[in-house]
N, C-alpha and C positions, 0 to 999 in steps of 0.2 A: 682419612684413615680412621677406621673404627677402633676406638680405644678398647682394649681388652678389659674385661671386668677386673677391678682391683688395680688397674694401672692408670696412671695419670698421663696427660699429654707429655709432660717432661720425661717420664719413663719411656714412653713410646718413642719419642724423639731420640733419646740417648741410645735406645736399643737399635733404632734404624741407623744411627750414625756409626755405632760400633760395628754393626754388621757390614756396613759399607767398607769400612777400614781405610787405611792410608792410600791404598791403590786408587780409590775413587775420590777421596777428599780433595785432592788438588789437581786432578786430571779433568779435562773436558770430556764429559760422558753425557750425551743428550738423554739417554734412557734414564740414567740415574737422576739427572736434573729434573726430568719430567715426574719421576716418582716422588722426589723430594717436594716438588711444587704441589703435586696432587694431594699429598698427605698433610702438608703443613702450611699452605698458603694462608689459610684463615688465622692460624696461630702467628705467623709472621706479621700479618696486619694488626692483630691484637697487640703484639709486642711493640710494634712501631707506634701504636696509639698510647703506649704506656700502661696498658691493662695488665701486664705481667710483671710490673715492677716489684711486686712481693716475691717473685722468684729469686730475688737476691738474698733471701734469708738462709738458703742452704747451698752447699757447693754444687750438688748435682743440678738443682734447679737453676742456679746461676749459669752453669755451663750450658744448659738447654737454652736459656735466654740469649746467651752470647751466640750460640749457633744460629738462632732465629734472626738475630740482628746483624751479624757479621758474615756468616757463611751462606745462609739461605739466599740473600739477595745476589751474592756473587755467582751462585750456581743457577738460580732460577730467573735472573734478570740480566744475564750476560749481555754485554755490548749495549747496555742502556744506562742512562743516568740513574735509574732506580737501583742498580747494582751497588751504588755508593750512598744511597739516600739515608740509610740508617747508621752510617758510620759514626756520626757524632754521638748518637744515643748508645751505640755499642761501646764506644770509648768511655763514656760516662759510667756505664754499667760495669765495664771491666775495672775501672778505678775503684768503684765501690766494692766489687768482688775481691780485689786484691787487698783492700783495707781490712777485709774480713778473713783474709788468708784462705779463701776458697780454692785458690790455685794449689796451695800446699796440701789440701785435703783431697786432691784429685790425682788419679793415677797419672804417671809421667807421660804416657802416650797421648792423653787428652789435654794435658796442662797447656800446651801451646795455644789452645783456643781462647785462653784467658789473655794471652799476650798479643794475638794477631790484631786486635783493634788498635794497639799502639803502633804496630808495624804498618797498618793501613792508613794511619793519620798523615795528612799533608801538613805536618808541623814538625820542625826539627827537634823541639824539646821532647815531644812524644816519641820521636824516632830514637833519641838517645835512651829513653826509658826502655824502648823495645830492645835495643842492643844489650842493655844491662840484664833484662829479663831472660833473653835468649842465651846470653853468656852463662848465666847462673843455671840455666836448664841443662847445659852440657851436651846438647845435640848439635853436632857440627854442621849438618845439612840445614837445619832450621836457622842456625846462626848465619850461615852463608846467605840465605834469603833475607834475613834481617839486615845484614850489612848492605846488600844490594839495594834494598828499599831506602835505607838511610842515605846511601850515596846519591840516589836519584833526588831525594828531597834536598840534600845539601847542595846539589848542583843546580836544580831547577826550581826548588820551592814548591813543587807539585809533581804529580806523577803524569808525565806526558802521555802514557798509554791510555789515560782516562779522557784526554782532551776531546776526542771525537764524540764519545758518549755523553759528555757534559756540555757539548756545544762550545768548547773553548778552541781558540785558534792556537796552533802550535807555533812556537818561535822557530827560526831557522835551526838553532842549536838543538831544540827538542826534536824537530823533524829529522835531523841528521842522526840523532840517537835512535829514534824509532826505525829509521831506514836501515840502520846497522844491526837491528834485532833487539833494541832496547825494550824492556818490559819484563813481565814475570810470568 
């Protein structure tokens, strides 16, 4: 993506994300994913290498960083292990962003992107934090997804729907859950 004069990568990314809106954020849309990848792949890679760690200094920049580390791979590397490769880094960045109250300085519609790295963690402690964050947010639908993620980790210790992409063998209980429509 060509950066418009006077606009940073962060500003371009946030404008792209806002323009897409909730209808595209969580739906499978191959055309949207292709545009996202075309415009921001190099930035995702730079963020994954830690080159954008200074983006944690402001709320908008931190949000852009979290989009690159948490949402970008889920959209642009669907059905592959790379979709989850930067989850640990996204979680570490989300923790630092919350320490600085960047979530509170962000409009409520975009605030969940500070919390999703906790929801995506295959760790029960982080899942508990996700529940608390989404409860405080007050969005019933977002909380419903957080509860479902928490339940999966409480039951399996991992997300079974990631097993194929990560080369993990599903247990019989996990496979039964998947066969019954388990996943997000």
